C-alpha positions as CSV (number, residue, x, y, z in Angstrom):
1,M,113.6,-4.9,117.4
2,I,111.7,-1.6,119.8
3,H,114.1,1.5,120.6
4,I,113.5,2.8,123.9
5,R,115.1,6.1,124.7
6,H,116.1,7.9,127.7
7,K,112.8,9.7,129.4
8,K,115.0,13.3,130.1
9,F,115.8,13.3,126.6
10,L,112.3,12.9,124.9
11,I,110.8,15.5,127.0
12,C,113.9,18.0,126.4
13,L,113.4,17.5,122.7
14,F,109.8,17.8,123.2
15,L,109.8,21.4,124.9
16,F,112.7,22.2,122.1
17,F,110.7,21.4,119.4
18,L,107.3,23.5,121.0
19,F,108.8,26.5,122.3
20,A,112.2,27.0,120.0
21,N,109.6,26.6,116.7
22,V,112.2,24.3,115.0
23,S,111.0,23.6,111.5
24,L,110.9,19.8,110.9
25,A,112.4,17.9,108.2
26,Y,109.1,17.0,106.3
27,T,105.4,18.6,106.2
28,I,102.5,16.4,106.7
29,E,100.2,17.0,103.4
30,K,97.0,16.1,104.8
31,M,95.0,13.8,107.9
32,D,92.6,11.5,108.3
33,I,91.8,11.0,111.9
34,E,88.6,8.5,112.8
35,C,87.5,7.8,116.5
36,I,85.1,5.0,117.3
37,V,83.3,5.6,120.2
38,N,82.7,2.2,122.2
39,P,79.8,1.8,124.6
40,D,82.6,1.2,127.7
41,D,83.5,5.0,126.6
42,T,86.9,4.0,125.3
43,I,87.3,5.4,121.6
44,N,89.5,3.3,118.7
45,E,91.3,6.0,117.3
46,T,93.0,5.7,114.0
47,I,95.8,8.7,112.6
48,T,96.7,8.6,108.9
49,M,98.9,11.0,107.7
50,I,100.3,11.7,104.1
51,I,104.0,13.3,104.9
52,Y,106.4,14.4,102.5
53,N,110.4,15.1,102.8
54,D,111.2,18.5,101.7
55,E,114.8,18.1,102.2
56,N,117.7,17.3,100.0
57,K,118.2,13.8,101.9
58,N,116.5,10.6,102.5
59,L,114.0,10.9,105.9
60,T,114.4,8.0,108.2
61,S,112.0,8.8,111.5
62,I,108.9,11.1,112.3
63,S,107.5,11.9,115.4
64,Y,103.7,12.7,116.7
65,T,102.2,13.6,119.8
66,I,98.6,12.0,120.9
67,P,97.3,14.2,123.5
68,Q,95.6,11.6,125.6
69,N,96.2,7.9,127.6
70,I,96.2,5.6,125.4
71,K,96.6,1.5,125.0
72,N,97.0,-1.1,122.2
73,F,98.9,1.1,120.2
74,T,100.3,0.0,116.9
75,I,102.2,1.9,113.7
76,Y,101.4,0.7,110.1
77,T,103.6,2.1,106.6
78,P,104.3,0.5,103.3
79,L,108.2,1.7,104.3
80,G,108.3,-0.5,107.8
81,V,108.4,-0.2,110.6
82,K,112.1,-0.4,112.0
83,G,111.7,1.0,115.4
84,Y,109.8,3.3,117.6
85,S,109.3,4.7,121.1
86,A,106.3,6.0,123.0
87,L,106.4,8.3,126.2
88,Y,103.7,8.6,128.8
89,N,103.7,11.7,130.7
90,E,100.7,13.4,132.3
91,G,98.0,12.4,129.8
92,V,100.2,13.2,126.9
93,T,101.8,10.7,124.7
94,E,104.8,11.4,122.7
95,I,105.9,9.0,119.5
96,D,108.9,8.2,117.7
97,V,108.8,6.3,114.9
98,E,112.4,4.7,113.1
99,F,111.5,3.8,109.2
100,E,112.6,0.6,107.9
101,K,113.3,2.4,104.4
102,P,113.9,6.0,104.4
103,V,111.7,8.7,102.5
104,P,113.7,9.8,99.6
105,P,113.7,13.6,99.2
106,N,110.6,15.3,97.7
107,E,109.1,11.9,98.2
108,Y,105.7,11.2,100.1
109,A,104.8,8.5,102.4
110,N,102.1,6.9,104.3
111,V,102.0,6.3,108.0
112,T,99.2,5.0,110.3
113,F,98.6,5.1,114.3
114,K,96.1,3.3,115.5
115,C,95.2,3.1,119.5
116,L,92.7,2.6,122.3
117,V,92.1,6.1,124.0
118,I,91.1,5.6,127.6
119,D,90.3,8.9,129.0
120,A,88.2,11.2,126.8
121,I,84.8,10.4,128.2
122,W,83.3,11.8,131.4
123,T,79.6,11.1,132.3
124,K,77.4,13.2,134.4
125,N,73.1,12.4,135.0
126,D,73.1,9.8,132.2
127,I,75.0,12.3,129.6
128,K,78.3,11.5,128.1
129,Q,80.7,13.9,127.1
130,L,83.8,13.3,124.7
131,I,86.5,16.0,124.8
132,M,89.7,15.3,122.5
133,N,92.4,17.0,121.4
134,F,94.1,16.7,118.1
135,P,97.3,18.6,117.2
136,I,97.1,19.4,113.2
137,S,99.8,20.8,111.3
138,A,98.6,19.6,107.5
139,K,96.9,21.9,105.1
140,N,94.1,19.4,105.4
141,A,92.4,17.4,107.6
142,T,89.2,15.3,108.2
143,I,88.0,14.1,111.5
144,K,84.9,11.8,111.9
145,V,83.6,10.6,115.4
146,V,81.4,7.5,115.2
147,L,79.2,7.1,118.6
148,P,78.3,4.1,119.4
149,P,74.5,2.1,118.6
150,G,72.1,4.1,119.8
151,A,73.6,6.9,121.1
152,V,72.3,10.4,119.9
153,I,73.5,14.0,119.9
154,S,72.1,16.2,123.0
155,S,69.6,18.8,121.5
156,P,68.3,20.7,124.5
157,Q,66.6,24.0,123.3
158,G,67.1,22.3,119.8
159,T,71.0,23.5,119.8
160,L,72.8,20.5,119.0
161,L,75.9,20.5,122.1
162,V,78.6,19.7,119.7
163,T,81.5,22.0,119.4
164,P,83.2,23.4,117.3
165,S,81.1,25.0,114.8
166,G,81.2,23.5,110.5
167,Y,80.9,20.2,111.2
168,K,78.4,17.7,109.1
169,I,76.5,15.0,110.8
170,T,75.7,11.7,108.6
171,T,74.9,8.4,109.7
172,D,75.3,4.7,108.5
173,G,72.1,3.3,109.9
174,K,73.6,2.2,113.3
175,H,75.7,5.2,114.0
176,Q,75.4,9.2,114.1
177,I,78.6,10.5,112.3
178,I,80.1,13.5,112.9
179,I,82.7,15.5,110.2
180,W,84.7,18.1,110.5
181,D,86.4,19.1,106.7
182,L,89.5,21.3,107.3
183,S,91.7,23.6,105.0
184,L,94.4,25.2,107.7
185,N,97.5,27.6,106.9
186,K,99.2,27.3,110.1
187,E,99.0,24.7,113.0
188,I,96.4,23.9,115.6
189,T,95.4,22.0,118.1
190,F,91.5,21.3,117.2
191,T,89.9,20.7,120.1
192,I,86.2,18.9,119.7
193,T,83.5,18.4,122.8
194,V,80.7,15.8,121.8
195,K,77.9,15.6,124.7
196,Y,75.1,12.9,123.9
197,T,73.3,10.1,125.6
198,F,71.5,7.1,124.4
199,I,68.1,6.6,123.1
200,S,65.4,5.3,125.6
201,Y,61.4,4.3,124.7
202,P,58.6,3.9,127.1
203,T,56.6,0.7,127.4
204,Q,53.6,1.9,127.6
205,N,51.2,5.0,126.0
206,I,49.7,6.6,129.3
207,I,49.3,10.3,128.1
208,E,45.5,11.0,126.4
209,Q,44.6,13.3,123.7
210,P,44.3,16.7,125.9
211,A,40.9,17.4,125.9
212,V,38.7,21.0,124.4
213,G,37.8,23.9,126.9
214,N,39.2,24.2,130.5
215,N,41.7,21.4,130.0
216,L,42.9,23.3,127.1
217,K,43.3,26.7,129.3
218,Y,44.7,24.3,131.8
219,L,47.5,23.3,130.0
220,L,48.2,27.0,128.6
221,I,48.9,27.9,132.5
222,I,51.2,25.2,133.0
223,A,53.0,26.0,129.7
224,I,53.9,29.3,130.7
225,F,55.1,28.3,134.0
226,G,57.8,26.1,133.1
227,A,59.8,24.3,129.8
228,T,59.8,20.8,131.1
229,I,55.7,20.7,131.5
230,F,56.0,22.9,128.1
231,G,58.0,19.7,126.6
232,G,55.3,17.1,128.1
233,L,52.7,19.5,126.0
234,F,54.9,18.4,122.8
235,V,54.8,14.8,123.9
236,K,50.7,14.9,124.5
237,E,50.2,16.3,120.8
238,R,52.3,13.9,119.4
239,I,50.8,11.0,121.0
240,S,47.4,12.6,120.5
241,K,48.2,12.9,116.8
242,K,49.2,9.6,117.0
243,K,45.9,8.1,118.3
244,I,44.4,10.6,115.3
245,I,46.0,8.6,112.6
246,E,45.7,5.4,114.1
247,G,42.2,5.4,114.2
248,A,41.8,6.6,111.1
249,E,44.2,4.1,109.7
250,N,41.5,1.1,111.6
251,I,38.4,3.1,109.8
252,K,40.1,2.9,106.6
253,N,41.0,-0.7,107.2
254,E,37.2,-1.5,108.5
255,L,36.7,0.4,105.1
256,N,38.3,-1.4,102.7
257,E,36.8,-5.0,104.5
258,L,33.3,-3.4,103.8
259,R,34.4,-2.9,100.2
260,N,35.3,-6.5,100.0
261,K,32.2,-8.0,101.1
262,L,30.0,-5.4,99.4
263,K,32.0,-6.7,96.2
264,E,31.6,-10.3,97.6
265,K,27.9,-9.9,97.5
266,E,27.5,-7.9,94.0
267,E,29.4,-11.5,92.6
268,E,27.0,-13.5,94.6
269,I,24.2,-11.2,93.1
270,K,25.5,-11.8,89.7
271,N,25.7,-15.7,90.1
272,L,22.1,-15.9,91.0
273,T,20.4,-13.7,88.0
274,T,22.8,-16.1,85.8
275,R,21.1,-18.8,87.8
276,I,17.2,-17.1,86.9
277,K,18.6,-16.8,83.4
278,N,19.6,-20.8,83.2
279,L,16.5,-22.0,85.0
280,E,14.6,-19.6,82.4
281,K,16.0,-21.5,79.7
282,E,15.4,-25.0,81.4
283,L,11.6,-23.8,81.5
284,N,11.6,-23.1,78.1
285,K,12.9,-26.4,77.1
286,A,10.6,-28.4,79.7
287,N,7.7,-26.8,77.4
288,K,9.2,-28.7,74.2
289,N,9.1,-32.2,76.8
290,L,6.0,-34.4,77.2
291,L,6.2,-33.3,81.3
292,N,3.4,-31.9,82.8
293,K,4.4,-28.2,81.7
294,D,2.4,-26.7,84.8
295,E,3.8,-28.5,87.4
296,I,7.2,-27.9,86.2
297,I,6.7,-24.2,85.9
298,G,5.3,-24.3,89.4
299,V,8.7,-26.0,90.5
300,L,10.8,-22.9,88.5
301,N,8.6,-20.2,89.8
302,E,9.0,-21.5,93.4
303,R,12.5,-21.7,92.7
304,I,12.7,-18.5,90.9
305,S,10.9,-16.1,94.0
306,E,13.3,-18.4,96.2
307,Y,16.4,-16.6,94.7
308,E,14.5,-13.5,93.8
309,S,14.2,-13.1,97.9
310,R,17.8,-13.8,98.2
311,I,18.7,-11.1,95.8
312,Q,16.0,-8.8,97.7
313,K,18.4,-9.5,101.4
314,L,21.5,-9.0,99.4
315,S,20.0,-6.0,98.4
316,D,19.3,-4.6,101.4
317,E,22.6,-6.0,102.9
318,N,24.4,-4.0,100.6
319,A,22.7,-0.9,101.4
320,T,23.5,-1.0,104.9
321,Y,26.9,-1.6,103.9
322,K,27.2,1.8,102.0
323,E,25.1,3.2,105.1
324,K,28.5,2.0,107.1
325,I,30.7,3.9,104.5
326,K,28.9,6.8,104.6
327,S,28.9,7.3,108.1
328,L,32.7,6.2,108.5
329,N,33.3,9.3,105.8
330,E,31.8,11.2,108.0
331,Y,33.2,9.8,110.9
332,I,37.2,10.8,109.4
333,E,36.3,13.9,108.5
334,K,35.2,15.3,112.4
335,L,38.9,13.3,113.1
336,E,40.7,15.5,110.4
337,K,38.6,18.6,111.5
338,E,39.6,18.5,115.2
339,N,43.1,17.2,114.2
340,K,43.5,20.7,112.4
341,E,42.3,22.4,115.6
342,L,44.6,20.7,117.9
343,K,47.8,21.5,115.5
344,N,46.5,25.0,115.6
345,K,46.1,25.1,119.6
346,V,49.6,23.7,120.1
347,K,50.7,27.0,117.9
348,E,49.1,29.4,119.8
349,L,50.7,27.3,123.3
350,N,54.7,27.4,121.0
351,E,54.2,31.2,120.9
352,I,52.9,32.1,124.3
353,A,55.4,29.8,126.0
354,K,57.9,31.5,123.6
355,K,57.2,34.9,124.2
356,Y,57.5,34.4,128.4
357,M,61.4,32.8,127.8
358,E,62.1,35.6,125.4
359,E,61.0,37.9,128.2
360,K,62.3,36.2,130.8
361,K,65.8,35.9,128.8
362,G,65.1,40.0,128.7
363,V,64.8,40.7,131.9
364,L,68.0,38.7,133.0
365,W,70.4,39.7,130.6
366,S,69.4,43.6,131.3
367,F,70.2,43.0,134.9
368,L,74.0,41.9,134.5
369,T,76.9,44.5,134.0
370,E,79.0,45.2,130.6
371,D,82.0,43.0,131.9
372,E,79.6,40.2,133.0
373,K,78.0,39.7,129.8
374,I,82.1,39.5,128.0
375,I,82.6,37.3,130.6
376,I,79.5,35.0,129.9
377,D,79.8,35.6,125.9
378,L,83.4,33.9,126.2
379,I,81.8,31.0,128.1
380,K,79.0,30.6,125.6
381,K,81.4,31.0,122.6
382,H,83.8,28.1,124.1
383,G,81.3,25.7,126.1
384,H,83.6,25.2,128.9
385,I,86.7,27.9,129.8
386,T,89.3,28.5,132.6
387,Q,89.1,31.7,135.0
388,K,93.1,32.0,133.5
389,E,91.6,31.7,129.7
390,I,89.4,35.1,130.7
391,V,92.4,37.2,132.1
392,E,94.4,36.4,129.2
393,I,90.9,36.7,126.1
394,T,89.4,40.0,127.8
395,G,92.6,41.8,129.3
396,M,91.1,42.3,132.9
397,S,92.7,42.1,135.9
398,K,93.0,38.7,137.7
399,P,91.4,40.3,141.1
400,K,88.6,41.6,139.1
401,V,87.8,38.3,136.9
402,S,87.8,36.3,140.2
403,R,85.1,38.9,141.9
404,I,83.0,38.5,138.9
405,I,83.1,35.0,138.6
406,S,82.5,35.1,142.4
407,E,79.4,37.4,142.2
408,L,78.1,35.2,138.8
409,E,78.4,31.5,141.0
410,D,76.3,33.2,143.8
411,R,73.9,34.2,141.6
412,K,73.6,30.7,139.9
413,I,74.5,31.6,136.7
414,I,77.9,30.0,136.1
415,V,79.4,27.3,137.8
416,K,82.8,25.6,138.0
417,E,82.8,21.8,136.5
418,K,85.4,19.5,136.3
419,I,86.9,18.9,132.6
420,G,89.7,16.3,133.1
421,R,92.4,17.6,135.5
422,V,91.4,21.2,135.2
423,N,88.2,23.5,137.2
424,K,86.7,24.7,133.8
425,L,83.7,27.9,133.7
426,T,80.0,26.3,132.5
427,L,76.6,28.0,132.4
428,T,74.3,26.6,134.8
429,E,71.9,24.8,133.0
430,E,68.6,27.6,133.7
431,S,71.4,29.8,132.5
432,K,71.3,27.9,129.2
433,K,67.7,28.4,129.1
434,L,68.0,32.0,129.3
435,L,71.0,33.7,128.1
């Protein structure tokens, strides 16, 4: 039987616990939260908690808040579920659970919530962004996010777009998995953001090995004028290196084939030599027979000459194969030398581009006021932040913050982005590269 309580009563009860700081009759000792992200942008969320009844009376019910709209909601506990209520209000789901068997004083119990979250992922320019909040009052908590197959964390400039820090990344062979292990001494709302995309591969290799000389100078100029073209140089270098490795591998295979053929020829020479010895034995035996010794010797000498001619031919082929092996070894050495030179030139390009970006970053930073730097540092730290939060954190007046935000927007340093139902401030893509 499902108990449905009055909506106004639940809202009042929630606000009472939130603002009056009323202590609950139980504590949550540990929480494990697993979020499996599906390709259709929904999330299978499983919340498992261990609760402890620290009162001197039986515990018959608990409450929990999930700050998302959810579907397909289920509850499991060894105590049994007598009834529950779920109230959806402006993107937040409030849950009350009544147990069939109460939790005795000073005893523990497990409770698991499972649901489908439908409003935590947004897409922009083929980049997926996951944003979720978790109210956590447990002393220890683990949060695990499992990305869909083929999805990888976005990492422009080599920085993974995952917040907050303190996470570790692993894989089960099909999925990237992000894990936060938390040890807390107070209740918090833990907010995570993950930007990810799906891997795609080119259908054909259309980039050739970069030439030496004038072409290299041309690539150097391109690397200085843009991060995108500079990234292309990395692709060019990787593909060129791949072609060299593949060429060397083919040469090695050809060498192995030649060695096998040489071994076969040497075995054939050995067999022919054995046959010559056998013929000589036949000749010696023939001398003892009544047959014409000279005639037999003549026939045997012709056969010996024939075999010696074949042996000479095989020896010549053997010398030819040895020359080919020597030539191929020299070519491998040449390829290895060119590969080393290519790596050194790419390293030079990296240093020049890095120096250019550092100089450009220093110029932009020097043109910012101290207040502008403070606000930009806050946006960099949080990734996304509201204008109201900036006022609260910095202590600046609302008009002053508004004026600075407008100036930074006009200069294309920051931009407003809609996150859920709230407009938040974030750095532009260009600013992220330079600041």
